[in-house]
N, CA and C atoms as a LAMMPS dump frame, in Angstrom:
ITEM: TIMESTEP
0
ITEM: NUMBER OF ATOMS
285
ITEM: BOX BOUNDS ff ff ff
-5.0000000000000000e+02 5.0000000000000000e+02
-5.0000000000000000e+02 5.0000000000000000e+02
-5.0000000000000000e+02 5.0000000000000000e+02
ITEM: ATOMS id mol type element x y z
1 1 1 N 161.825 -366.085 -167.643
2 1 2 C 160.94 -367.005 -168.462
3 1 3 C 161.724 -367.818 -169.42
4 2 1 N 161.423 -369.125 -169.396
5 2 2 C 162.258 -369.717 -170.226
6 2 3 C 161.697 -369.951 -171.823
7 3 1 N 162.536 -370.363 -172.718
8 3 2 C 162.169 -370.433 -174.105
9 3 3 C 161.033 -371.461 -174.19
10 4 1 N 160.821 -372.32 -173.337
11 4 2 C 159.691 -373.364 -173.423
12 4 3 C 158.389 -372.822 -173.064
13 5 1 N 158.283 -371.696 -172.483
14 5 2 C 156.978 -371.109 -172.155
15 5 3 C 156.7 -370.023 -173.108
16 6 1 N 157.536 -369.643 -174.155
17 6 2 C 157.239 -368.64 -175.085
18 6 3 C 156.468 -369.376 -176.223
19 7 1 N 155.379 -368.741 -176.527
20 7 2 C 154.407 -369.172 -177.695
21 7 3 C 154.671 -368.164 -178.734
22 8 1 N 154.928 -368.626 -180.035
23 8 2 C 154.963 -367.706 -181.011
24 8 3 C 153.798 -367.785 -182
25 9 1 N 153.18 -366.867 -182.518
26 9 2 C 152.018 -366.94 -183.491
27 9 3 C 152.233 -365.918 -184.559
28 10 1 N 151.88 -366.332 -185.819
29 10 2 C 152.034 -365.393 -186.887
30 10 3 C 150.894 -364.498 -186.893
31 11 1 N 150.985 -363.408 -187.491
32 11 2 C 150.064 -362.35 -187.659
33 11 3 C 148.616 -363.14 -188.018
34 12 1 N 148.634 -363.895 -188.983
35 12 2 C 147.521 -364.66 -189.559
36 12 3 C 146.793 -365.402 -188.325
37 13 1 N 147.704 -366.227 -187.683
38 13 2 C 146.957 -367.013 -186.652
39 13 3 C 146.454 -366.232 -185.434
40 14 1 N 147.011 -364.992 -185.295
41 14 2 C 146.42 -364.026 -184.295
42 14 3 C 145.13 -363.528 -184.691
43 15 1 N 144.898 -363.155 -186.101
44 15 2 C 143.915 -362.606 -186.61
45 15 3 C 142.718 -363.72 -186.558
46 16 1 N 143.045 -365.062 -186.643
47 16 2 C 141.997 -366.166 -186.603
48 16 3 C 141.579 -366.432 -185.242
49 17 1 N 142.317 -366.041 -184.253
50 17 2 C 141.979 -366.368 -182.841
51 17 3 C 140.588 -365.713 -182.39
52 18 1 N 139.867 -366.345 -181.741
53 18 2 C 138.64 -365.954 -181.081
54 18 3 C 138.965 -365.005 -179.964
55 19 1 N 138.188 -363.823 -180.054
56 19 2 C 138.5 -362.757 -178.943
57 19 3 C 137.965 -363.248 -177.68
58 20 1 N 138.657 -363.041 -176.566
59 20 2 C 138.385 -363.513 -175.393
60 20 3 C 137.723 -362.388 -174.649
61 21 1 N 137.466 -361.256 -175.286
62 21 2 C 136.658 -360.163 -174.65
63 21 3 C 135.192 -360.472 -174.554
64 22 1 N 134.517 -360.185 -173.251
65 22 2 C 133.33 -360.44 -172.889
66 22 3 C 132.412 -359.174 -173.328
67 23 1 N 132.155 -358.866 -174.727
68 23 2 C 131.607 -357.698 -174.866
69 23 3 C 130.19 -357.325 -174.414
70 24 1 N 129.534 -358.56 -174.12
71 24 2 C 128.137 -358.465 -173.464
72 24 3 C 128.314 -357.764 -172.14
73 25 1 N 129.203 -358.368 -171.279
74 25 2 C 129.56 -357.758 -169.967
75 25 3 C 129.989 -356.248 -170.145
76 26 1 N 130.536 -356.047 -171.004
77 26 2 C 131.031 -354.602 -171.24
78 26 3 C 129.844 -353.682 -171.551
79 27 1 N 128.992 -354.184 -172.362
80 27 2 C 127.833 -353.406 -172.768
81 27 3 C 126.915 -353.082 -171.689
82 28 1 N 126.729 -354.272 -170.724
83 28 2 C 125.98 -354.095 -169.519
84 28 3 C 126.485 -353.092 -168.734
85 29 1 N 127.939 -352.942 -168.681
86 29 2 C 128.514 -351.979 -167.798
87 29 3 C 128.635 -350.563 -168.374
88 30 1 N 127.987 -350.332 -169.505
89 30 2 C 127.677 -349.158 -170.098
90 30 3 C 128.696 -348.766 -171.288
91 31 1 N 129.558 -349.792 -171.746
92 31 2 C 130.444 -349.692 -172.879
93 31 3 C 129.82 -350.053 -174.091
94 32 1 N 129.233 -349.128 -174.886
95 32 2 C 128.521 -349.601 -176.1
96 32 3 C 129.222 -349.473 -177.345
97 33 1 N 130.482 -349.176 -177.216
98 33 2 C 131.334 -349.059 -178.373
99 33 3 C 131.542 -350.313 -179.076
100 34 1 N 131.361 -350.463 -180.464
101 34 2 C 131.634 -351.56 -181.25
102 34 3 C 133.165 -351.594 -181.201
103 35 1 N 133.707 -352.856 -181.072
104 35 2 C 135.276 -353.027 -181.083
105 35 3 C 135.801 -352.826 -182.39
106 36 1 N 135.088 -352.655 -183.517
107 36 2 C 135.6 -352.334 -184.977
108 36 3 C 135.652 -350.794 -185.039
109 37 1 N 135.041 -350.14 -184.119
110 37 2 C 134.877 -348.63 -184.165
111 37 3 C 136.26 -347.934 -184.081
112 38 1 N 137.061 -348.433 -183.448
113 38 2 C 138.403 -347.768 -182.983
114 38 3 C 139.592 -347.986 -183.993
115 39 1 N 139.446 -347.128 -184.979
116 39 2 C 140.562 -347.257 -186
117 39 3 C 141.64 -346.1 -185.5
118 40 1 N 142.886 -346.491 -185.492
119 40 2 C 143.927 -345.725 -185.175
120 40 3 C 144.561 -345.153 -186.501
121 41 1 N 144.83 -343.896 -186.49
122 41 2 C 145.634 -343.329 -187.532
123 41 3 C 147.16 -343.256 -186.94
124 42 1 N 147.966 -344.008 -187.455
125 42 2 C 149.42 -343.97 -187.048
126 42 3 C 150.117 -343.166 -188.115
127 43 1 N 149.635 -342.4 -188.99
128 43 2 C 150.426 -341.655 -189.98
129 43 3 C 151.253 -340.63 -189.455
130 44 1 N 150.566 -340.17 -188.285
131 44 2 C 151.394 -339.026 -187.635
132 44 3 C 152.207 -339.482 -186.299
133 45 1 N 152.18 -340.718 -186.143
134 45 2 C 153.022 -341.318 -185.089
135 45 3 C 154.555 -341.133 -185.376
136 46 1 N 155.317 -340.92 -184.213
137 46 2 C 156.689 -340.721 -184.402
138 46 3 C 157.345 -341.655 -183.447
139 47 1 N 158.47 -342.292 -183.826
140 47 2 C 159.322 -342.92 -182.798
141 47 3 C 160.103 -342.07 -181.966
142 48 1 N 160.031 -342.297 -180.474
143 48 2 C 160.748 -341.491 -179.591
144 48 3 C 161.696 -342.321 -178.798
145 49 1 N 162.954 -342.19 -179.229
146 49 2 C 164.001 -343.141 -178.482
147 49 3 C 164.482 -342.361 -177.173
148 50 1 N 164.502 -343.139 -176.151
149 50 2 C 165.074 -342.411 -174.966
150 50 3 C 166.429 -342.097 -175.141
151 51 1 N 166.933 -341.039 -174.263
152 51 2 C 168.159 -340.75 -174.128
153 51 3 C 169.09 -341.743 -173.612
154 52 1 N 170.401 -341.864 -174.258
155 52 2 C 171.211 -342.741 -173.832
156 52 3 C 171.864 -342.288 -172.34
157 53 1 N 171.689 -343.243 -171.446
158 53 2 C 172.034 -342.891 -170.106
159 53 3 C 173.678 -342.741 -170.058
160 54 1 N 174.052 -342.048 -169.081
161 54 2 C 175.629 -341.875 -169.037
162 54 3 C 175.973 -342.553 -167.512
163 55 1 N 176.757 -343.699 -167.436
164 55 2 C 177.192 -344.419 -166.536
165 55 3 C 178.14 -343.504 -165.706
166 56 1 N 177.866 -343.182 -164.32
167 56 2 C 178.807 -342.418 -163.48
168 56 3 C 179.146 -343.061 -162.124
169 57 1 N 180.068 -342.546 -161.332
170 57 2 C 180.191 -343.163 -160.054
171 57 3 C 179.532 -341.921 -159.259
172 58 1 N 178.825 -342.31 -158.086
173 58 2 C 178.288 -341.225 -157.487
174 58 3 C 178.105 -341.647 -155.847
175 59 1 N 178.531 -340.863 -155.141
176 59 2 C 178.464 -341.016 -153.693
177 59 3 C 177.248 -340.599 -153.2
178 60 1 N 176.363 -341.44 -152.387
179 60 2 C 175.268 -341.013 -151.682
180 60 3 C 175.381 -341.386 -150.265
181 61 1 N 174.465 -340.809 -149.438
182 61 2 C 174.2 -341.132 -148.042
183 61 3 C 173.604 -342.518 -148.156
184 62 1 N 174.122 -343.407 -147.24
185 62 2 C 173.602 -344.689 -147.094
186 62 3 C 172.293 -344.835 -147.064
187 63 1 N 171.514 -343.944 -146.135
188 63 2 C 170.105 -344.026 -145.888
189 63 3 C 169.192 -343.695 -147.246
190 64 1 N 169.895 -342.65 -148
191 64 2 C 169.275 -342.282 -149.339
192 64 3 C 169.282 -343.529 -150.238
193 65 1 N 170.491 -344.194 -150.333
194 65 2 C 170.426 -345.462 -151.242
195 65 3 C 169.536 -346.662 -150.773
196 66 1 N 169.638 -346.76 -149.314
197 66 2 C 168.724 -347.857 -149.043
198 66 3 C 167.391 -347.614 -149.254
199 67 1 N 166.925 -346.328 -149.114
200 67 2 C 165.556 -345.914 -149.396
201 67 3 C 165.184 -346.279 -150.768
202 68 1 N 165.888 -345.954 -151.819
203 68 2 C 165.513 -346.332 -153.195
204 68 3 C 165.706 -347.806 -153.525
205 69 1 N 166.705 -348.252 -152.851
206 69 2 C 166.86 -349.801 -153.231
207 69 3 C 165.797 -350.55 -152.594
208 70 1 N 165.075 -350.139 -151.459
209 70 2 C 164.139 -350.989 -150.896
210 70 3 C 162.816 -350.697 -151.734
211 71 1 N 162.7 -349.985 -152.579
212 71 2 C 161.558 -349.726 -153.468
213 71 3 C 161.733 -350.771 -154.545
214 72 1 N 162.837 -351.718 -154.664
215 72 2 C 162.711 -352.686 -155.691
216 72 3 C 163.575 -352.441 -156.986
217 73 1 N 163.363 -353.235 -157.916
218 73 2 C 163.822 -353.297 -159.188
219 73 3 C 163.472 -351.771 -159.833
220 74 1 N 164.356 -351.062 -160.554
221 74 2 C 164.179 -349.911 -161.218
222 74 3 C 164.463 -348.743 -160.353
223 75 1 N 165.032 -348.995 -159.192
224 75 2 C 165.362 -347.943 -158.312
225 75 3 C 166.21 -346.728 -158.821
226 76 1 N 167.039 -347.242 -159.739
227 76 2 C 168.082 -346.229 -160.336
228 76 3 C 167.231 -345.34 -161.273
229 77 1 N 166.249 -345.956 -161.941
230 77 2 C 165.271 -345.116 -162.784
231 77 3 C 164.518 -344.118 -161.922
232 78 1 N 164.001 -344.527 -160.748
233 78 2 C 163.397 -343.664 -159.861
234 78 3 C 164.286 -342.421 -159.36
235 79 1 N 165.446 -342.791 -159.058
236 79 2 C 166.428 -341.893 -158.791
237 79 3 C 166.543 -340.67 -159.717
238 80 1 N 166.623 -341.169 -160.876
239 80 2 C 166.734 -340.4 -162.048
240 80 3 C 165.64 -339.415 -162.294
241 81 1 N 164.411 -339.924 -161.953
242 81 2 C 163.253 -339.424 -162.081
243 81 3 C 163.198 -338.051 -161.095
244 82 1 N 163.582 -338.382 -159.906
245 82 2 C 163.599 -337.535 -158.929
246 82 3 C 164.557 -336.338 -159.217
247 83 1 N 165.675 -336.65 -159.617
248 83 2 C 166.669 -335.721 -160.163
249 83 3 C 166.196 -334.909 -161.244
250 84 1 N 165.592 -335.606 -162.183
251 84 2 C 164.997 -334.823 -163.325
252 84 3 C 163.976 -333.863 -162.814
253 85 1 N 163.005 -334.103 -162.028
254 85 2 C 161.957 -333.348 -161.489
255 85 3 C 162.536 -332.09 -160.853
256 86 1 N 163.663 -332.318 -159.9
257 86 2 C 164.392 -331.207 -159.301
258 86 3 C 164.996 -330.256 -160.31
259 87 1 N 165.889 -330.919 -161.38
260 87 2 C 166.348 -330.001 -162.315
261 87 3 C 165.276 -329.265 -163.138
262 88 1 N 164.01 -329.747 -163.427
263 88 2 C 163.251 -329.027 -164.202
264 88 3 C 162.642 -328.039 -163.261
265 89 1 N 162.255 -328.331 -162.183
266 89 2 C 161.77 -327.193 -161.2
267 89 3 C 162.783 -326.122 -161.036
268 90 1 N 163.997 -326.353 -160.847
269 90 2 C 165.037 -325.196 -160.667
270 90 3 C 165.196 -324.514 -162.014
271 91 1 N 164.96 -325.122 -163.263
272 91 2 C 164.914 -324.362 -164.472
273 91 3 C 163.848 -323.451 -164.595
274 92 1 N 162.702 -323.981 -164.165
275 92 2 C 161.465 -323.036 -164.264
276 92 3 C 161.23 -322.156 -163.056
277 93 1 N 162.159 -321.968 -162.258
278 93 2 C 162.22 -321.064 -161.142
279 93 3 C 161.325 -321.471 -160.023
280 94 1 N 160.824 -322.705 -159.819
281 94 2 C 159.934 -323.219 -158.88
282 94 3 C 160.73 -323.749 -157.594
283 95 1 N 162.038 -323.964 -157.773
284 95 2 C 162.569 -324.41 -156.624
285 95 3 C 163.975 -323.654 -156.216
């Protein structure tokens, strides 16, 4: 995305914007909640930062690597998720 496509708004400008939500249609579909009804209590929220990844060199079978690469962007994250699931299953005695 180029800088020319990015639009910046202040919080005040956002608050003045007209909602594009079709509340009437939502009510017809059974959603009768008032949009102002959902107040969120952020006082107990906490920031969870992801663990820093460790860069390694790893030898994999070509077909395994091809399989994950074919799934597109984020394939290394998916490989990590598979390895994590295996690790957690082993730790809990399921594998």
